[in-house]
ZALUMZA-448289 format. One record per residue (C-alpha): residue number from 1; residue in three letters; x, y, z. Coordinates in steps of 0.001 Angstrom, whole numbers, plus 500000, padded with zeros to 6 digits. Each point is the difference from the previous one (the first is absolute). Example, Ala and Ser with C-alpha at 12.3 -4.5 7.8 and 13.67 -1.06 7.14 Angstrom:
2
    n  res       X       Y       Z
    1  ALA  512300  495500  507800
    2  SER  501370  503440  499340
This chain:
707
    n  res       X       Y       Z
    1  UNK  201958  885068  386368
    2  UNK  502882  498206  498295
    3  UNK  499451  497835  496982
    4  UNK  500052  496248  500521
    5  UNK  503454  498480  499853
    6  UNK  501110  496440  499386
    7  UNK  500273  499370  503729
    8  UNK  499039  502009  503068
    9  UNK  502819  501330  502164
   10  UNK  499643  500734  503691
   11  UNK  500515  503711  499370
   12  UNK  497013  499964  497599
   13  UNK  497688  499206  502903
   14  UNK  501501  502276  502657
   15  UNK  502473  497616  501648
   16  UNK  503125  502102  500607
   17  UNK  501192  499961  503613
   18  UNK  501527  497791  502675
   19  UNK  500008  500225  503776
   20  UNK  503638  499115  500619
   21  UNK  503038  501561  498360
   22  UNK  501932  496721  500179
   23  UNK  501489  498694  496745
   24  UNK  498126  497308  498164
   25  UNK  501337  496729  498643
   26  UNK  499343  497531  497217
   27  UNK  497409  497268  500502
   28  UNK  497649  498163  497652
   29  UNK  496314  500076  500959
   30  UNK  497863  497017  498966
   31  UNK  502729  498240  498048
   32  UNK  497824  496965  500637
   33  UNK  496370  500259  501052
   34  UNK  500837  497875  503062
   35  UNK  502210  502883  501186
   36  UNK  496806  501919  500824
   37  UNK  497806  498169  502528
   38  UNK  496759  501559  501262
   39  UNK  497881  498674  502864
   40  UNK  496773  501765  500835
   41  UNK  499430  501294  503536
   42  UNK  496376  499586  501079
   43  UNK  497954  502422  502086
   44  UNK  501078  498238  503204
   45  UNK  503679  500505  499185
   46  UNK  500651  496374  499004
   47  UNK  502399  499355  497127
   48  UNK  498254  497696  497508
   49  UNK  501993  496878  499070
   50  UNK  499249  496852  498049
   51  UNK  500691  497247  502530
   52  UNK  497936  497032  498786
   53  UNK  498444  498791  496763
   54  UNK  497804  497470  501800
   55  UNK  496357  500337  500976
   56  UNK  499689  500114  503818
   57  UNK  498334  496847  501412
   58  UNK  497193  501965  501649
   59  UNK  499011  501521  496613
   60  UNK  500443  496706  498164
   61  UNK  497739  498219  502490
   62  UNK  497361  502738  500018
   63  UNK  499804  500766  496298
   64  UNK  501886  497516  497889
   65  UNK  498535  497133  501994
   66  UNK  496610  501187  498847
   67  UNK  501201  499981  496402
   68  UNK  501219  496416  500404
   69  UNK  496592  499044  501325
   70  UNK  498419  501519  496900
   71  UNK  502420  498031  497817
   72  UNK  499061  496839  501863
   73  UNK  496345  500828  499491
   74  UNK  500514  500250  496250
   75  UNK  501261  496410  499909
   76  UNK  497288  498377  502092
   77  UNK  496695  498490  498916
   78  UNK  496967  502251  500070
   79  UNK  497309  497413  499367
   80  UNK  497947  500892  503066
   81  UNK  500283  503767  499383
   82  UNK  498910  499552  496376
   83  UNK  496946  498031  501125
   84  UNK  499104  502778  502447
   85  UNK  500474  502532  497208
   86  UNK  497761  497905  497717
   87  UNK  497069  500423  502405
   88  UNK  500639  503769  500037
   89  UNK  500685  500673  496297
   90  UNK  498786  497012  497991
   91  UNK  501602  497259  497893
   92  UNK  501394  502140  497173
   93  UNK  501882  502387  502299
   94  UNK  501244  497095  502139
   95  UNK  501462  498390  496862
   96  UNK  501595  503302  498971
   97  UNK  501566  500377  503435
   98  UNK  501237  496393  500038
   99  UNK  501696  500475  496604
  100  UNK  501512  503291  501165
  101  UNK  501416  498384  503161
  102  UNK  501507  497209  497907
  103  UNK  501732  502602  497839
  104  UNK  501266  501853  503074
  105  UNK  501433  496761  501431
  106  UNK  501789  499012  496792
  107  UNK  501240  503469  498993
  108  UNK  500585  501656  503371
  109  UNK  503628  500741  499106
  110  UNK  498840  502313  497213
  111  UNK  497027  501870  501419
  112  UNK  500095  502584  497175
  113  UNK  498741  497362  497536
  114  UNK  496834  499291  502005
  115  UNK  497034  502022  498743
  116  UNK  497128  500999  502330
  117  UNK  496624  498252  499702
  118  UNK  496534  501589  499956
  119  UNK  497201  498300  501882
  120  UNK  496420  499982  498725
  121  UNK  498156  503353  499888
  122  UNK  497864  500731  503030
  123  UNK  497667  502810  501013
  124  UNK  499781  498731  503591
  125  UNK  502342  502242  501982
  126  UNK  499608  497995  503220
  127  UNK  501040  496828  498192
  128  UNK  503032  501725  498476
  129  UNK  501019  501264  503462
  130  UNK  499741  496485  501381
  131  UNK  502257  498701  497218
  132  UNK  502608  502750  500612
  133  UNK  500057  499015  503676
  134  UNK  500269  496322  499068
  135  UNK  503169  500655  498012
  136  UNK  501504  502116  502804
  137  UNK  499450  497198  502509
  138  UNK  500968  496995  497888
  139  UNK  502424  501197  497301
  140  UNK  502549  502391  501494
  141  UNK  502089  499885  496801
  142  UNK  497134  501263  497820
  143  UNK  498421  503446  499763
  144  UNK  496587  500974  498665
  145  UNK  498368  503153  498745
  146  UNK  496799  500918  498163
  147  UNK  499813  501059  496349
  148  UNK  497110  500947  497729
  149  UNK  497909  497113  498646
  150  UNK  498504  499537  496525
  151  UNK  497001  502190  500837
  152  UNK  499410  503082  502116
  153  UNK  498417  498176  502938
  154  UNK  502606  497257  500445
  155  UNK  503543  499792  501324
  156  UNK  502703  497339  499766
  157  UNK  502501  498950  502636
  158  UNK  503543  499841  498676
  159  UNK  502423  497528  501643
  160  UNK  503771  500098  499639
  161  UNK  503216  498997  501665
  162  UNK  501379  502484  502520
  163  UNK  503573  500413  498773
  164  UNK  500991  502689  502499
  165  UNK  497539  502638  498955
  166  UNK  501700  501514  496976
  167  UNK  497803  498196  497449
  168  UNK  497219  502455  500618
  169  UNK  497572  499248  497234
  170  UNK  502171  501155  497136
  171  UNK  500365  503448  498492
  172  UNK  496522  499934  498496
  173  UNK  497986  499567  503201
  174  UNK  498876  503623  499725
  175  UNK  496471  499476  501313
  176  UNK  501221  498478  503253
  177  UNK  502517  502807  500480
  178  UNK  497335  502625  499318
  179  UNK  497703  498679  502719
  180  UNK  502922  499553  502431
  181  UNK  499171  496292  500468
  182  UNK  503265  498687  501416
  183  UNK  499622  496459  501319
  184  UNK  503656  500001  500996
  185  UNK  502745  502577  500225
  186  UNK  501738  500306  496651
  187  UNK  503352  500765  501643
  188  UNK  500384  496861  502089
  189  UNK  498587  496818  501459
  190  UNK  496222  499843  500391
  191  UNK  500086  497867  503163
  192  UNK  502089  502107  502350
  193  UNK  500218  499038  503694
  194  UNK  498505  502745  502154
  195  UNK  502719  499617  502632
  196  UNK  502742  500738  497446
  197  UNK  501066  503469  498877
  198  UNK  498885  500651  496421
  199  UNK  503416  501284  498941
  200  UNK  503038  497784  499596
  201  UNK  503108  501983  500883
  202  UNK  503353  498789  498735
  203  UNK  503532  501260  499552
  204  UNK  500970  500614  496379
  205  UNK  503682  499543  499164
  206  UNK  501071  501134  496543
  207  UNK  503197  500467  498042
  208  UNK  500395  502538  497181
  209  UNK  496237  500485  499680
  210  UNK  497761  502851  501062
  211  UNK  497048  499394  502301
  212  UNK  497251  500471  497395
  213  UNK  501697  497556  497642
  214  UNK  500368  497337  502708
  215  UNK  496414  500338  501222
  216  UNK  498694  499972  496434
  217  UNK  501772  496699  499379
  218  UNK  498706  498422  503227
  219  UNK  496469  501203  499225
  220  UNK  500164  498532  496517
  221  UNK  501063  496628  501391
  222  UNK  497185  500072  502562
  223  UNK  497463  501205  497454
  224  UNK  499094  503145  501963
  225  UNK  500141  503720  499300
  226  UNK  502839  502215  501320
  227  UNK  497411  501983  501996
  228  UNK  499611  496973  502291
  229  UNK  503474  500765  501369
  230  UNK  501064  502645  502473
  231  UNK  503471  501276  500862
  232  UNK  501494  502908  501904
  233  UNK  502367  501239  497293
  234  UNK  501994  499056  496918
  235  UNK  503688  499141  500222
  236  UNK  502788  500763  497589
  237  UNK  500203  497607  497054
  238  UNK  503783  499733  499916
  239  UNK  500281  498525  503473
  240  UNK  499221  497014  502172
  241  UNK  497015  500918  502146
  242  UNK  497569  498508  502503
  243  UNK  496643  501559  500826
  244  UNK  496545  499137  501326
  245  UNK  497130  499279  497608
  246  UNK  496372  499069  500656
  247  UNK  497600  498172  497693
  248  UNK  496274  499555  500483
  249  UNK  498621  496537  500818
  250  UNK  502820  497800  498774
  251  UNK  501268  496854  501688
  252  UNK  503649  499984  501077
  253  UNK  500636  496580  498467
  254  UNK  498893  501262  496584
  255  UNK  502253  503054  500145
  256  UNK  502953  498054  501450
  257  UNK  499754  497485  497149
  258  UNK  501033  502777  497595
  259  UNK  503550  499951  501420
  260  UNK  500796  497022  497780
  261  UNK  499155  501998  496866
  262  UNK  501029  503559  500864
  263  UNK  503362  501255  498758
  264  UNK  501627  502850  501920
  265  UNK  497060  500066  502438
  266  UNK  499224  498084  503197
  267  UNK  497044  500226  502399
  268  UNK  499788  498869  503615
  269  UNK  499331  500855  503657
  270  UNK  496261  499527  499529
  271  UNK  497296  501092  502418
  272  UNK  496387  501133  499777
  273  UNK  498936  503521  500977
  274  UNK  496707  501901  500086
  275  UNK  501089  503008  497933
  276  UNK  501964  500344  496786
  277  UNK  503072  502219  499700
  278  UNK  499648  503528  498619
  279  UNK  502576  502248  498389
  280  UNK  502017  501869  502592
  281  UNK  499551  497506  502856
  282  UNK  503693  499758  500783
  283  UNK  502516  501855  502141
  284  UNK  502821  499741  497497
  285  UNK  502591  497606  498628
  286  UNK  503170  498287  501176
  287  UNK  502785  500184  497409
  288  UNK  503129  497909  499604
  289  UNK  502096  501681  497305
  290  UNK  503339  498687  498764
  291  UNK  502278  502405  498130
  292  UNK  502528  498062  497940
  293  UNK  503307  501014  498487
  294  UNK  500605  502593  502721
  295  UNK  503076  502177  499420
  296  UNK  500973  502839  502347
  297  UNK  503091  501947  501064
  298  UNK  500042  497924  503179
  299  UNK  497752  497864  502139
  300  UNK  499753  502961  502347
  301  UNK  498171  501937  497276
  302  UNK  497399  497230  499728
  303  UNK  499648  499625  503750
  304  UNK  499679  503763  500521
  305  UNK  497276  500286  497363
  306  UNK  498068  497016  501357
  307  UNK  500170  501366  503568
  308  UNK  498857  503425  498779
  309  UNK  497009  498484  498191
  310  UNK  498957  498258  503188
  311  UNK  500351  503132  502144
  312  UNK  498715  502732  497679
  313  UNK  497946  498171  497373
  314  UNK  499323  501310  496488
  315  UNK  497847  502526  498163
  316  UNK  496654  498284  499575
  317  UNK  499733  500588  496241
  318  UNK  497579  498146  497776
  319  UNK  502320  497680  498069
  320  UNK  500269  499631  496251
  321  UNK  497551  497086  500093
  322  UNK  497267  502526  500795
  323  UNK  500568  501639  496613
  324  UNK  500121  496899  497823
  325  UNK  502844  498301  498196
  326  UNK  499014  500974  496455
  327  UNK  501075  502889  497818
  328  UNK  496792  501864  500906
  329  UNK  500073  500696  503772
  330  UNK  496641  499588  501692
  331  UNK  500090  503539  501430
  332  UNK  499967  501433  496457
  333  UNK  496804  498054  499337
  334  UNK  498648  501215  503341
  335  UNK  500679  503612  499062
  336  UNK  498129  499546  496712
  337  UNK  497013  498577  501900
  338  UNK  499988  502905  502443
  339  UNK  499971  502407  497033
  340  UNK  497109  498095  498401
  341  UNK  502063  498973  496970
  342  UNK  498328  496617  499540
  343  UNK  501316  499161  496527
  344  UNK  503554  500895  500965
  345  UNK  499802  497853  503156
  346  UNK  498603  497031  498065
  347  UNK  502716  500326  497360
  348  UNK  502746  500026  502635
  349  UNK  498580  496860  501613
  350  UNK  499946  498233  496624
  351  UNK  503299  501345  498649
  352  UNK  502973  497652  499421
  353  UNK  502447  499884  502890
  354  UNK  503443  498624  500754
  355  UNK  500571  496958  502186
  356  UNK  496858  498041  499105
  357  UNK  499924  496578  498398
  358  UNK  500325  500101  496228
  359  UNK  496473  498699  499424
  360  UNK  498505  502845  502084
  361  UNK  502244  502660  498478
  362  UNK  499101  498869  496479
  363  UNK  496283  500112  500797
  364  UNK  500349  503570  501255
  365  UNK  502001  501007  496912
  366  UNK  497403  498364  497753
  367  UNK  497187  502031  501583
  368  UNK  501964  503260  499794
  369  UNK  500601  499442  496279
  370  UNK  496635  498528  499011
  371  UNK  497306  501024  502554
  372  UNK  498740  496434  499475
  373  UNK  498381  499176  503346
  374  UNK  498915  496442  499177
  375  UNK  503409  499109  498591
  376  UNK  501736  501423  503056
  377  UNK  497769  498075  502409
  378  UNK  500777  496787  498122
  379  UNK  503712  500641  500439
  380  UNK  499872  500711  503751
  381  UNK  500726  496640  501646
  382  UNK  497250  498843  502357
  383  UNK  502454  498197  502302
  384  UNK  501708  503310  500775
  385  UNK  496784  501837  500795
  386  UNK  500781  500141  503737
  387  UNK  503189  501948  499418
  388  UNK  499500  503591  501067
  389  UNK  501885  501258  496928
  390  UNK  497214  498954  497614
  391  UNK  496977  499413  502203
  392  UNK  498603  503444  499146
  393  UNK  500166  499470  496240
  394  UNK  497286  497425  499176
  395  UNK  497109  501700  501878
  396  UNK  501027  503386  498621
  397  UNK  500166  498677  496433
  398  UNK  496771  498012  500315
  399  UNK  498141  503099  501166
  400  UNK  501447  502085  497157
  401  UNK  498803  497312  497618
  402  UNK  496426  500327  501335
  403  UNK  500069  503789  500313
  404  UNK  502549  501431  497536
  405  UNK  501390  503333  501135
  406  UNK  498571  499796  503543
  407  UNK  503357  500012  501756
  408  UNK  498616  500900  503430
  409  UNK  497672  497000  499984
  410  UNK  502878  497822  498820
  411  UNK  502192  501187  502878
  412  UNK  497226  499147  502461
  413  UNK  499991  496437  498646
  414  UNK  503450  499478  501514
  415  UNK  499788  498351  503459
  416  UNK  499611  502743  502614
  417  UNK  503100  499033  501967
  418  UNK  502100  500434  496870
  419  UNK  498459  503164  498625
  420  UNK  500279  501743  503372
  421  UNK  503664  499029  500120
  422  UNK  500720  502651  497351
  423  UNK  498551  502872  502032
  424  UNK  501630  498773  503219
  425  UNK  503285  499849  498126
  426  UNK  499718  503718  499269
  427  UNK  499273  500688  503673
  428  UNK  503138  498024  500849
  429  UNK  501977  502000  497435
  430  UNK  499031  503235  501754
  431  UNK  500714  498505  503440
  432  UNK  503498  498872  499009
  433  UNK  500891  503467  498701
  434  UNK  498643  501603  503177
  435  UNK  502030  497602  502164
  436  UNK  503175  500832  498085
  437  UNK  499302  503731  500346
  438  UNK  499440  499548  503756
  439  UNK  503376  498255  500390
  440  UNK  501868  502452  497767
  441  UNK  498614  503076  501742
  442  UNK  499779  498922  503642
  443  UNK  502281  496950  500313
  444  UNK  499405  496660  501696
  445  UNK  500780  500714  503656
  446  UNK  497268  502166  501469
  447  UNK  496364  500966  499664
  448  UNK  499337  503593  498887
  449  UNK  497104  502421  500360
  450  UNK  497241  499192  497516
  451  UNK  500787  496279  499700
  452  UNK  496978  497751  500217
  453  UNK  499857  497318  502707
  454  UNK  497434  497663  501544
  455  UNK  498753  501514  503246
  456  UNK  501179  498482  503243
  457  UNK  497251  498998  502438
  458  UNK  500776  502786  502442
  459  UNK  500042  502649  497271
  460  UNK  496970  502274  499558
  461  UNK  498777  501559  496783
  462  UNK  500547  503741  499536
  463  UNK  499133  502222  497069
  464  UNK  502879  501405  497991
  465  UNK  500226  502007  496833
  466  UNK  500060  497978  496823
  467  UNK  498093  497054  501445
  468  UNK  496450  500072  501375
  469  UNK  500957  497616  502764
  470  UNK  503482  498891  500818
  471  UNK  498597  496539  500621
  472  UNK  497456  498587  497604
  473  UNK  497933  496904  500688
  474  UNK  500362  498060  496773
  475  UNK  498354  496760  498972
  476  UNK  500613  497653  497119
  477  UNK  496975  499216  497895
  478  UNK  501070  497504  497421
  479  UNK  502732  497355  500059
  480  UNK  500111  499972  496200
  481  UNK  500876  503696  500073
  482  UNK  503613  499181  500736
  483  UNK  500434  496476  498666
  484  UNK  502931  499333  497706
  485  UNK  502159  497163  498793
  486  UNK  503243  500617  501812
  487  UNK  503088  498044  500885
  488  UNK  499010  499927  503616
  489  UNK  496348  499917  500958
  490  UNK  498145  500599  496781
  491  UNK  497650  502137  502026
  492  UNK  500596  503396  501503
  493  UNK  497713  500264  503001
  494  UNK  500798  503268  501762
  495  UNK  501470  499683  503466
  496  UNK  498152  503145  501107
  497  UNK  496427  498679  500225
  498  UNK  498072  502357  502259
  499  UNK  503263  501546  501177
  500  UNK  500504  503678  500816
  501  UNK  502570  501880  497933
  502  UNK  501602  503321  500886
  503  UNK  502653  502442  498837
  504  UNK  502930  500284  502428
  505  UNK  500379  503290  501875
  506  UNK  503017  501676  501615
  507  UNK  498590  498989  503372
  508  UNK  499925  496332  498920
  509  UNK  503655  500214  499031
  510  UNK  501028  501658  503271
  511  UNK  498225  497334  502057
  512  UNK  501425  497177  497880
  513  UNK  496598  498415  499437
  514  UNK  500862  498945  496464
  515  UNK  503090  498629  498255
  516  UNK  501060  499508  496396
  517  UNK  498469  496497  500093
  518  UNK  496539  501554  500435
  519  UNK  500052  502070  496794
  520  UNK  497360  499065  497415
  521  UNK  499026  501321  496575
  522  UNK  496611  499798  498291
  523  UNK  498951  497985  496992
  524  UNK  497892  502653  498215
  525  UNK  496238  499814  500437
  526  UNK  496999  502036  501068
  527  UNK  500299  499307  503737
  528  UNK  503694  500462  500733
  529  UNK  501916  502944  501402
  530  UNK  503287  501133  498528
  531  UNK  503062  501106  501986
  532  UNK  499945  503660  501018
  533  UNK  503599  500452  498895
  534  UNK  501491  500220  496490
  535  UNK  499459  496333  499179
  536  UNK  496286  500525  499275
  537  UNK  500906  502061  496958
  538  UNK  501935  497074  498492
  539  UNK  496741  498105  499475
  540  UNK  498234  502894  498305
  541  UNK  502945  501101  497833
  542  UNK  500660  496493  498727
  543  UNK  496351  499211  499260
  544  UNK  499611  503386  498294
  545  UNK  502794  499042  497580
  546  UNK  497915  496965  499112
  547  UNK  496884  502181  499476
  548  UNK  498343  498478  503090
  549  UNK  498284  501967  502765
  550  UNK  499992  498251  503383
  551  UNK  496948  501941  501212
  552  UNK  497820  499977  496876
  553  UNK  499124  497377  497412
  554  UNK  499660  500664  496290
  555  UNK  497541  497113  499551
  556  UNK  497232  498293  501978
  557  UNK  501327  496410  499989
  558  UNK  500460  499508  503725
  559  UNK  502344  497019  500007
  560  UNK  502507  501893  497853
  561  UNK  499807  503199  502010
  562  UNK  502303  500861  502904
  563  UNK  497296  502239  501478
  564  UNK  497742  496936  500330
  565  UNK  502683  497930  501716
  566  UNK  500438  500079  503757
  567  UNK  503798  500059  499985
  568  UNK  502241  498653  502753
  569  UNK  503274  500520  501849
  570  UNK  503335  498200  499979
  571  UNK  503032  500132  502283
  572  UNK  503022  501654  498379
  573  UNK  502584  497926  501855
  574  UNK  499742  496294  500727
  575  UNK  502197  497826  502211
  576  UNK  500191  496263  499311
  577  UNK  498751  497918  502931
  578  UNK  501733  496904  501425
  579  UNK  502961  500860  497797
  580  UNK  502761  497396  499574
  581  UNK  502865  499655  497563
  582  UNK  503010  497799  499304
  583  UNK  502841  499816  497506
  584  UNK  500403  496697  498154
  585  UNK  502725  498602  497773
  586  UNK  499053  497719  497091
  587  UNK  501675  498439  496980
  588  UNK  497072  498335  498236
  589  UNK  497464  502412  498523
  590  UNK  497378  497241  499825
  591  UNK  499961  499334  503732
  592  UNK  497151  501773  501817
  593  UNK  501218  502189  502841
  594  UNK  496667  500180  501818
  595  UNK  497554  497216  500800
  596  UNK  496478  500288  498679
  597  UNK  497001  498485  501755
  598  UNK  499937  497189  497452
  599  UNK  503715  499326  500471
  600  UNK  499311  499375  503681
  601  UNK  497116  497645  499230
  602  UNK  502065  498204  497353
  603  UNK  502911  499605  502414
  604  UNK  497769  498317  502593
  605  UNK  498424  497860  497283
  606  UNK  503423  499050  498642
  607  UNK  501226  498876  503422
  608  UNK  496854  497960  500503
  609  UNK  500281  498359  496577
  610  UNK  503678  499240  500439
  611  UNK  499245  498447  503366
  612  UNK  497351  497781  498433
  613  UNK  502365  499000  497199
  614  UNK  502737  499166  502496
  615  UNK  497629  497803  501982
  616  UNK  499109  498072  496852
  617  UNK  503596  499854  498749
  618  UNK  502013  499804  503204
  619  UNK  502986  498439  498266
  620  UNK  500094  502468  497111
  621  UNK  502581  502776  500271
  622  UNK  498028  503086  498973
  623  UNK  501678  503336  499281
  624  UNK  497596  502871  500968
  625  UNK  501725  502354  497553
  626  UNK  499207  497746  497043
  627  UNK  496946  501592  498390
  628  UNK  499314  496954  497845
  629  UNK  499382  498065  503200
  630  UNK  497134  502213  501133
  631  UNK  496576  498366  500236
  632  UNK  497908  500853  496939
  633  UNK  497310  501814  501979
  634  UNK  502528  502444  501425
  635  UNK  501624  500547  496600
  636  UNK  496569  501052  498711
  637  UNK  499562  502490  502826
  638  UNK  503445  501456  499377
  639  UNK  498887  501219  496578
  640  UNK  497713  502493  501717
  641  UNK  502951  502330  500352
  642  UNK  500644  500231  496272
  643  UNK  498501  503116  498408
  644  UNK  500107  502052  496843
  645  UNK  501834  503286  500093
  646  UNK  498060  502158  497556
  647  UNK  502393  502910  500245
  648  UNK  503015  497911  499111
  649  UNK  498086  497801  497570
  650  UNK  501528  496808  501362
  651  UNK  499330  497205  502467
  652  UNK  500938  501012  503504
  653  UNK  500698  497317  502557
  654  UNK  499315  500498  503666
  655  UNK  500302  496541  501514
  656  UNK  500349  498643  503500
  657  UNK  503531  499502  501242
  658  UNK  500055  496316  499081
  659  UNK  499587  500758  496291
  660  UNK  502842  502501  499809
  661  UNK  502408  497399  501356
  662  UNK  499630  498219  496697
  663  UNK  500474  503046  497837
  664  UNK  502590  502187  501596
  665  UNK  501067  503064  498114
  666  UNK  503314  500785  501584
  667  UNK  501117  503617  500008
  668  UNK  502293  502095  502046
  669  UNK  498787  500867  503479
  670  UNK  497347  502707  499941
  671  UNK  498308  502017  502709
  672  UNK  496259  500203  500696
  673  UNK  498030  502096  502476
  674  UNK  496875  498352  501405
  675  UNK  497472  502272  501703
  676  UNK  496817  499120  501875
  677  UNK  497489  502645  501086
  678  UNK  496307  500758  500319
  679  UNK  498231  502948  498375
  680  UNK  496422  501241  500368
  681  UNK  497589  499588  497106
  682  UNK  500772  502272  497034
  683  UNK  503676  500538  500857
  684  UNK  502466  498822  497390
  685  UNK  502909  497708  500820
  686  UNK  501732  501237  496848
  687  UNK  500131  503500  501467
  688  UNK  501747  498634  503098
  689  UNK  502547  498289  497724
  690  UNK  500461  503221  498046
  691  UNK  501014  501781  503230
  692  UNK  502749  497395  500464
  693  UNK  501372  499842  496469
  694  UNK  499522  503653  499013
  695  UNK  499195  498746  496483
  696  UNK  496847  499546  497928
  697  UNK  497650  497127  500770
  698  UNK  498798  499762  496387
  699  UNK  499971  496592  498342
  700  UNK  501944  501400  497042
  701  UNK  502842  501176  502250
  702  UNK  500307  496727  501892
  703  UNK  499963  498067  496721
  704  UNK  503198  501811  499030
  705  UNK  501629  498785  503235
  706  UNK  499322  496404  498976
  707  UNK  501916  500362  496757
């Protein structure tokens, strides 16, 4: 295998061929992150959009109304309840409770400052049960649990304010955790209406942030763990994207309130559902991609290429995102893991790499020079921990600190989704090379004998040489087995679940049962078949060069062994669905050429605010293009579209149309090509763009076009 280079080229990972022979043209991909818009497509085929930031009235009445009632209860007098409690618990506990309620009433705005109280020790379990029930019936805003008393035979009831469930007894409540005594769910509200789904589903809109980063920030603001959230797949960081997210037992009003504080993120379209989202629960993604600075021999060249993409599609390569953006491609790390070279793999993960923020790069360089684990951990910034580029480093280093020299154990400390990404990257590397070999040897127009395809319903299985059964009934055991952090879905869930696969015969070709669109290739694993033509040898020859055997493992660590992985299949050719395109002329590089979901909401909000202003100031002559005249609330929302371009190292502005009117950057007329299309999960929009431009999709290449 080649040594690591400064950046990864497409040819390094097997991306060589095109479907069409049409000439390419110049176009800049992702000049601004708002030029790449991604909307998830759910399992019912609905394109996910952010349409409202408000909490629906039916949810507000059902849930938030209950919260208001609790707030009202906090402010009212509890003289009669305290007297009833006095007869149950005695004078001293009644006084304690009265003082606690006074504190709650006066400091309810800052619930974190209110410490729990302990009632008098009691060995009477029936009496303690009666008191627990008393609190449930009379003090909905308080929660109780039982803790050990001063002696072995007694217990104490602890009383505290229910602040949404995340103040779960502190980090030191080990005894209660050990005996699984959970008076309320630690991931959400303790008093949850039975008629309401336990999961709040909302649409997450984000700009220039990856999914894990956005969810981590929301979780931190809510005071809950990231595991409380569910989503179908991650979306590209350098984009504007909208996707579904679920969170366990959270009120919509509480989540919606975050919109005032979130930068580059908005949440909305709330509803309650019974089940949380799982990785892979999506059909695909809808893309709106704007190529700027388009230069071609003629408009006919552009039109011909766009029409060809719609008719014939593109080679369904795994894009460069699959192999990482650093100087050490993830497939090299994957190969080291498959060979059992644990120290080498760990070193490559920790090695300095190009394109990262200076603070991260310096931390990596410091470790490489010093082997000082503690010093390196201190240098890695905690606020960047969600970024996939460094998320593997702290757990790996912390484990090496505890167990020096145990590199395998350290690798296993990395979150499973991330550590499996390396092995899947190597599978993708082999698949890309096999796809290129298939195109180079047999072309892109017709199916040939030995190609693999999914069986048609009317096709029957027959034995042939080279494969035990032409059609194999394959199942998929583990979603994590193909999860990754990609541009598109973030999760590769095979499309072939329990689907029969066969090698094409001469009879199939003569009857026309299968076409070029049916051809698939395997992702190596223990339960896949390989083509019965020459392409099978590509897998084995390439892996042999890397000292990897696809049928035997040199170690017994299952998760890093191809023979312990199921494997999967992937279509070689992919056509974009619902494909549309248009040529646009523009003179101002700061003006967005495609509307985001938030732009549409802001436009409606702007019209509404202007209308209100006009009603108040009927005689005032207001100019809608004057940004200084915008209502303050809308000006605040506009700043959502401002993001930081890490690659360029400068502030990048992606504002609604109204902002750019104030800051025009006049240039000569330029041409842009805007494309809209839908792709299934795990297909890369960048590979569709590559088919058009006939140039590299690497970030480094497109940076040169901006200069």
